[in-house]
C-alpha positions in Angstrom: 1.4 65.5 49.2 -0.4 62.4 48.0 -1.8 64.2 45.0 1.7 65.3 43.9 3.0 61.7 44.4 0.2 60.5 42.2 1.2 62.9 39.5 4.9 62.1 39.5 4.8 58.8 37.5 2.7 60.5 34.9 5.3 63.3 34.6 8.1 60.8 34.3 6.2 58.7 31.9 5.5 61.7 29.7 9.3 62.1 29.1 10.1 58.5 28.4 10.7 57.0 31.8 12.2 57.8 35.2 15.5 59.6 35.3 15.2 61.4 31.9 15.1 65.1 31.7 12.6 67.2 29.6 13.7 67.6 26.0 14.8 71.2 26.4 17.0 70.4 29.3 18.3 67.3 27.6 19.2 69.3 24.5 21.0 71.9 26.6 23.0 69.3 28.4 24.0 67.7 25.1 25.1 71.0 23.6 27.2 71.9 26.6 30.2 69.7 25.6 30.2 71.3 22.1 30.1 74.8 23.4 33.1 74.1 25.7 35.2 73.0 22.7 34.8 76.2 20.6 38.0 77.8 21.9 39.9 74.7 20.9 38.4 74.8 17.4 39.4 78.5 17.1 42.9 77.8 18.2 43.2 75.0 15.7 41.9 77.2 12.9 44.3 80.0 13.8 47.2 77.6 13.9 46.2 76.2 10.5 45.9 79.7 9.1 49.4 80.6 10.4 50.8 77.4 8.9 49.3 78.1 5.5 50.5 81.7 5.5 54.1 80.6 6.4 54.0 77.9 3.7 52.9 80.6 1.2 55.7 82.8 2.4 58.3 80.0 2.0 57.0 79.3 -1.5 57.3 83.0 -2.5 60.4 84.2 -0.6 62.1 80.9 0.4 61.6 81.6 4.1 58.9 83.1 6.4 58.6 86.9 6.3 59.8 87.3 9.9 63.0 85.4 9.1 63.4 87.5 5.9 63.1 90.7 8.0 65.7 89.3 10.4 68.1 88.7 7.6 67.4 92.2 6.3 68.1 93.8 9.6 71.3 91.8 9.9 72.3 92.9 6.4 71.7 96.6 7.3 73.7 96.2 10.5 76.6 94.6 8.6 76.6 97.3 5.9 76.7 100.0 8.6 79.6 98.2 10.3 81.4 97.8 7.0 81.0 101.5 6.1 82.0 102.7 9.6 85.0 100.3 10.0 86.3 99.8 6.5 84.9 102.2 3.9 84.9 105.5 5.7 88.4 105.2 7.1 89.7 104.4 3.7 87.8 107.3 2.2 89.1 109.6 4.9 92.7 108.5 4.2 92.3 109.3 0.5 91.3 112.9 1.3 93.6 115.7 2.5 93.8 115.6 6.3 94.5 119.3 6.7 91.8 121.6 8.1 89.8 122.8 5.1 88.1 125.5 7.2 91.3 127.5 7.8 91.9 130.6 5.7 94.8 130.5 3.4 96.7 133.8 3.5 98.2 134.7 0.1 101.6 135.8 1.3 102.3 133.1 3.9 105.1 130.8 2.8 104.3 127.1 2.2 106.9 125.0 4.0 104.9 122.0 5.3 103.1 119.1 3.7 100.0 119.9 5.7 99.9 123.5 4.3 100.4 122.2 0.8 97.7 119.6 1.2 95.2 122.2 2.4 96.1 124.3 -0.6 95.7 121.5 -3.1 92.3 120.6 -1.6 91.2 124.2 -2.3 92.6 124.0 -5.9 90.8 120.7 -6.5 87.5 122.1 -5.1 87.7 125.1 -7.3 88.7 123.3 -10.5 86.0 120.7 -9.9 83.5 123.4 -10.7 85.1 123.6 -14.2 84.7 119.9 -14.7 88.3 119.0 -13.8 87.7 116.4 -11.2 89.4 113.3 -10.0 86.9 112.2 -7.5 88.4 110.6 -4.4 91.8 109.8 -6.1 94.5 110.6 -3.6 97.2 113.1 -4.7 99.8 113.4 -1.9 101.8 116.6 -1.8 105.4 116.8 -0.6 107.2 120.0 0.1 110.9 119.7 -1.0 113.7 122.0 -0.2 115.9 122.8 -3.3 113.7 121.0 -5.8 115.1 122.9 -8.7 111.7 123.6 -10.1 108.5 125.1 -8.7 106.6 121.9 -9.0 106.8 118.4 -10.4 104.2 115.6 -10.9 105.5 112.0 -10.3 103.6 109.8 -12.7 103.8 106.0 -13.0 102.5 103.4 -15.4 101.8 99.9 -14.2 103.6 96.8 -15.7 100.9 94.5 -17.0 99.0 93.6 -20.2 96.6 96.4 -19.3 98.9 99.0 -17.8 97.2 101.4 -15.4 98.3 104.9 -14.8 98.9 106.4 -11.4 100.3 109.5 -9.8 102.6 108.9 -6.8 102.8 112.4 -5.6 103.1 116.1 -6.5 106.3 117.8 -5.4 106.3 121.5 -4.4 109.3 123.7 -3.9 109.6 125.0 -0.4 109.2 128.7 0.4 106.7 129.8 -2.3 104.0 132.1 -1.1 100.6 130.6 -0.8 99.1 132.2 -3.9 102.2 131.3 -6.0 102.0 127.7 -4.6 98.3 127.6 -5.6 99.2 128.5 -9.1 101.9 125.8 -9.2 99.6 123.2 -7.7 96.8 124.1 -10.2 99.4 123.6 -13.0 100.6 120.3 -11.6 97.1 119.1 -10.9 96.3 119.5 -14.6 99.3 117.3 -15.4 97.9 114.6 -13.1 94.4 115.0 -14.6 95.6 114.6 -18.2 97.7 111.5 -17.2 94.9 109.8 -15.2 92.3 110.6 -17.8 94.3 108.6 -20.4 95.4 111.4 -22.7 98.0 110.4 -25.3 101.5 111.8 -25.3 101.1 115.5 -26.2 103.5 118.1 -27.6 105.2 119.8 -24.6 103.8 123.2 -25.6 100.3 121.8 -25.8 100.4 120.0 -22.4 102.0 123.0 -20.7 99.5 125.3 -22.3 96.6 123.2 -21.0 98.2 123.3 -17.5 98.6 127.0 -17.6 95.0 127.2 -18.6 94.0 125.3 -15.5 96.0 127.8 -13.3 94.4 130.7 -15.2 90.9 129.3 -14.5 91.7 128.9 -10.8 92.8 132.5 -10.5 89.7 133.7 -12.3 87.5 131.7 -10.0 89.3 133.1 -6.9 88.8 136.7 -8.3 85.2 136.5 -9.3 83.9 133.9 -6.8 85.9 134.4 -3.6 83.2 132.7 -1.5 84.1 129.4 -3.1 87.8 129.4 -2.0 89.8 129.4 1.2 92.5 131.5 -0.4 92.4 135.1 0.7 94.1 137.4 -1.8 93.7 141.0 -2.9 91.8 141.5 -6.2 94.6 143.7 -7.5 97.2 141.0 -6.9 95.0 138.4 -8.6 94.6 140.6 -11.7 98.4 141.1 -11.8 98.9 137.3 -11.6 96.3 136.6 -14.3 98.1 139.2 -16.5 101.4 137.5 -15.9 100.0 134.2 -17.3 98.4 135.9 -20.3 101.7 137.7 -21.2 104.1 134.9 -20.2 107.0 134.9 -22.6 108.5 131.6 -21.5 108.6 129.3 -24.5 106.2 126.4 -24.4 104.2 128.0 -21.6 103.0 131.4 -22.7 102.6 130.5 -26.4 101.0 127.2 -25.5 98.5 128.9 -23.2 97.6 131.5 -25.7 97.0 128.9 -28.4 94.7 127.0 -26.0 92.7 130.1 -25.2 92.3 130.9 -28.9 90.9 127.5 -29.6 88.7 127.7 -26.6 86.8 130.6 -28.1 83.3 129.5 -29.0 83.7 126.1 -27.2 83.2 124.6 -23.8 86.3 123.5 -22.0 85.4 119.8 -22.2 84.8 120.1 -26.0 88.3 121.3 -26.3 89.7 118.6 -24.0 87.7 115.9 -25.7 89.2 116.8 -29.1 92.7 116.9 -27.7 92.2 113.5 -26.1 90.9 111.9 -29.3 93.4 113.5 -31.8 96.4 114.7 -29.7 96.2 118.2 -31.0 94.2 121.4 -30.7 91.0 121.7 -32.7 90.7 124.3 -35.5 89.3 127.8 -34.6 85.5 128.1 -34.5 84.4 130.3 -37.5 83.2 133.7 -36.4 84.5 133.2 -32.8 86.0 136.3 -31.3 89.7 136.2 -30.4 
């Protein structure tokens, strides 16, 4: 209407001229571009925070944490491959390959290397409980026909400025019963143990006496702790074999064994062995120890 047209210039003049918006609308239109740039500002701040965090990680670890985790995962994968492809096969080769779960019957003749290896594994497991352990050192066993002795330990010393000792194999005469072969292997294992533990050259009666002591301990363990062995043998037969060792009249074997047992009274086994290793002879009797 005419009245509205008359009021129009006044309205426009009130806000500073034609074409200008009221202050509230002008302010809102000016703020609009700023509100539309907020996501960009947030993105910039986030990127700057990530950059600072990675810079701090590089300063502390030498690389970002995600790269460090990647290197760690790669290292774990490589270690698993090394164990599965290199370490475990080598360890498996160093252990007897015979089935350890099989029962070893006392009167069965030992005529194969596999049977002898299974028997030696049982001997090592039992003597390990007495502290006579060689870890994962491989001790091959060979059954030989007509050996001329019940058993023999093939020892070797390296040729160098620091000669190392080694045991090439243990030889076992063919045809021995399982329990007799176990006694022989216990004896020969002790020869190997003394050699690899760096004992000095001992008098024959002393070394043979210590080896007979190892066989004696093996039989005692089979008798009193049959659950710890694969050897199945009657208790009466075990007591008879133990008595044979105690009363052995063979020179250098029986007397050497009895001397070792006498000096063991009142001592732990490794106290006795430590003294022998240090001085090359048996320790004096313990005062008041029963014989």
